[in-house]
N, C-alpha and C positions, 0 to 999 in steps of 0.2 A: 503493499499497500504505497508506503515512505517513496519509490523510486519513481508509483504510478504518479502522486501527489507532485513530487518533483519535475517530470514534464510536465510538467501543469505552470507551475510557476518559474521554469526555465526561461532563458532569455532564446530570443532570434537571432542566427548570424546572418546576411543580406548584404552581401558582395554589392551588387545594383546600388542600395543607396548608400554603403560605408561609401566608396570613391567620390563619388560628389562632395562631401562635407568634408572630407580629408581634405582634396583639392582649395574648396573653397577659403580653409583653416589656412593652407599654408599660399596658396594667393590674396590674400588676409595681413598674414602679417610680412610676407615681405613688399607691399610696397608700405607696408605701414613703418618697416624699416629700414626703404630708400629714401620714405619722407622723412624720417629723423635725422638721415644725413643729411639732407637739403636744409635743415635745419626749424621745417614743420612737424613736429611731434604731436602724433597723434592724441586728442588726452588718453590717457588710463585709463577711467567711467570707461570710456567709451570699447574702448583694447575686451574689459571685462565684460561687457556689456554683448558685446560680439560672440566672445569665446562663451558666456554663457549662456544665446541662442547656441549654436554649436553644439554645447554639452546634454538642453534641452532637448535638438532632436533626438541627441544618442543613444538618452535613456527614452524616451517615447518609443524607440525602433531598436533595440536591441537590447533593456531590458525585459522582463517578469511582461511589464505594460503592457509589451510588444505582442507577447508572445499571445497574454491572457484575451490579447485584443481580439485574435481570429474564435473565441470561443464565445465574450459575453459582450453586450451592449454597451455598458457601463466604460469597461476596460477602451472598446475603439471609443467611444469618444472621450474618453480622458486622453488619450493618442493624440486622434485629431486635436484638439485642445492647444496638449504642451506646443505641436508642433507649426497649425495653421493662428494661434493667437500669440502664447508667453512664446515664442521662439522668432516670431516672425517679428515679436515689435522690438525683439531682444539686438535681433540682425539689426533691424533700418535706426536705433539708438547706436548702433555701435558704426555706424558710416556717420563721414564726411563727404564735401567736394572733390575733396583732393584727392581722398581712399578712392573715390568712380570715377577719376579724370581718366584713365588710362583707355576704359571701359569709355565715357562719354567723347573722347576723342576720334571714336569712331560714328560714322556717319549711322548707320541703322539702330546701334541702342542710342548717339542723343539722339533720333526719332523721336524712339521711342515714352522720352520726357513723358509726351502727351497723355498715358499712361497710369499715370502719378498724378493727374490734376484729379480733384476732389469728383466731378459730376464723370469724370470714366471711371477711376480707382473703386468710389462703392456699387458703382452698377456694375460691375466684374466682380468684386468678392461677391456678393450679394448670389449672383446668376452661377456661379461656381462652388457658392458655399450648400445652393438648396438642391442644384443637378447632383452631387453626389450621393447626396443623403434620397435620392427619389430610388423607393426600393429593386429595381431593376436594376441598374448604377450600382447603390451599395452592395446587393449581389454578388455581382458582377469583378466586384474587386479582391473579393471575402477569398480567402488562399491563393490571389490570382500576383504571383508576384511582379510580371508589370505593369497591369491595372492598379495594383496596391500599389506601387512605387508610382504611377502615374499619378495617380489620388492624390499622395500623400507632397510629391510635387507640387503638384497645384494648386491643393491647403496652402506649400511655403509661400509660389509667388503670390500667389492673390493677395495670403495675407499680408508680405511686403509691402505689396500693392498701397492698399489697404490700412493702411498705419501712414508710409510718406508724407501726405497732405499734413501729419498733423506734426511727427515728428519726423521727416524726412531731411534731406542737409537741397535739397534740390529747391530753385524759385518756386514759392506759391503764387498765383493767382494771385491780386490787387487786392482785391474785393474780402475772399479767407482770413477772414480777422478773426479774434478771439471768439467772437459770439457768433459767427457758422464757425468753426473748429468746436467749438463746446456742444452745438448740435449738429454735426457733422457726429460724432463719438454717439454721441446719443442716438442718432437715427442707424447706427453699425448697433449700438448692444437692442437693442427695439427691434432688427433683423433676425440677431438671433434669438432673442423673447421668445419673438413666433413661434419658430419651432420647440424649441424649449419645450412653454404650453403643449405643440400640438402632439409632441414624445409624452410627457405627462399626464394626459389626460386623454387622449384618444382611446376608445375604447374597443379596440381591435388590435394584431399585430403584426407591427410593419414588417418585419425581418426575422421569418421565421427559422431560417434559415444558421440562428443564433438553438438555436433546440439542442442540440448534444452538448454541446456546451453550459449548456439552462441545467441543467439536465444535472450535468458531475457539477455541477457548484451546488445544486439543490435551491435554484431562484427559479420564480415565474417566468417565462419568456414577459407575461406585463407590467410583474415590477424591475424589469432589470430595465427594461425599457423606458418606465416611468421617471428608475432613478436615475438614468440616466440624463432626461431631460433636467433633474432638482441638478443636476453638477453643472451642466449645462448656463441653467440657470446661474447658478453662487456662484462659478466663477468668471464669467460674464456680469454682473453686478458689480464683487471684489473689483474688477478689473475695472470697470470704465471707471469705479467714483477712484480708483488710484489713477484712470489717467486725467478723468479732469482735473484732480489735486495737482499733477503733473502741468497741465495748461494753463492752469489760474498763477502758480507757482512761475510758469517760465513768461505769461504777459507781463506780470508783475516784474522779472529783472531785465523784458526787453525793454520796457516803456523807461526802467532806469538808466538804462547803457544807452537810449534814443537820446534821453535826456542832457546827458552826460555828453558824451557827441555835439549833439546842436550847440552846446553852451560853450564845450571846449572850442566848433567852428570859429562862432563869433567872438570866442575871446581872439582868438587868432588873424582876426578875418578874412575868413575862408566865406565859403559860399559853400552854405549848404543844402542842401533842399530835405525837406521832414521827410518823400516818401524816400527821397534815396537811401538816406537815414537807418529808416524801418527794414529799409526790403537789407540793408546788408547786416543789421542784429538780425533778423528775421531765419539768415542764409548764415548765421556765425559765423561773420564774415568785421566784427564789431572792432575786432581789434586790427585789421588790417586798414581800417577807414581811419582805425585814429593815428596810426603811423603816417598813413597820407595827409592826412588835417597837420601833425604838426611838424611834415617836413612843408608842410605850406605848399603842396598839389591842388591844384580843386578837388573838390569831392564830388 
């Protein structure tokens, strides 16, 4: 019995998903080291966020969570939330425009910036999120390595797109101010809450393919499904509260930094447009703009 139980909680090794994680990590820190040689250091907290994102992906895929995800909707939901919500958020927090510069220098990828616009990123994330929870697609990804890997890849990719308008280093539309960011985060959480409520209160089993695993773990299909919905709701609520707190903090910090730059420019006799200062601060380029002001260049 002990060996059987061990088999049901053991990790799973999937080379098809190991390689992308390894390549992403090597490429990221190679770029970080290259930037440090140029005197443009990437903040340690951003490096920690990126590393934490990769670690969460590894935990979701190769720990017992990844194995049990083939047996319970609860574990499968936890796996998806780790990859598509938390890991995606940490990866985006780990990025700077300097880190992305070699990729953005390629015209094809530079044109893909449009995917990070709020009115593009949110609908794409929502569409991907709901499509993979359609029972037919959900079942197709069950136990099938290539399709399951594609599912994970799209959750991560569109999750990163979804967070980019709020936390990404790329320029945002001028209309996407603090109020819109708050509304955007709330809209994202509401979109997830709809599916969470469907799973919680549906009177029918949506994913019967989990029946063998549910029998093994002694949980009814409806209880498994509804608990997965509860996990989605709880995770979404706490994540939204944390993100909103971060947004409010960043708005206050950006306001103070913008005013400091405007005051510095006025004292130095440099013409600085308020919108120019806001864009620089929002993109994390406040220090560079300050250097230009101090040197007397036109801002």
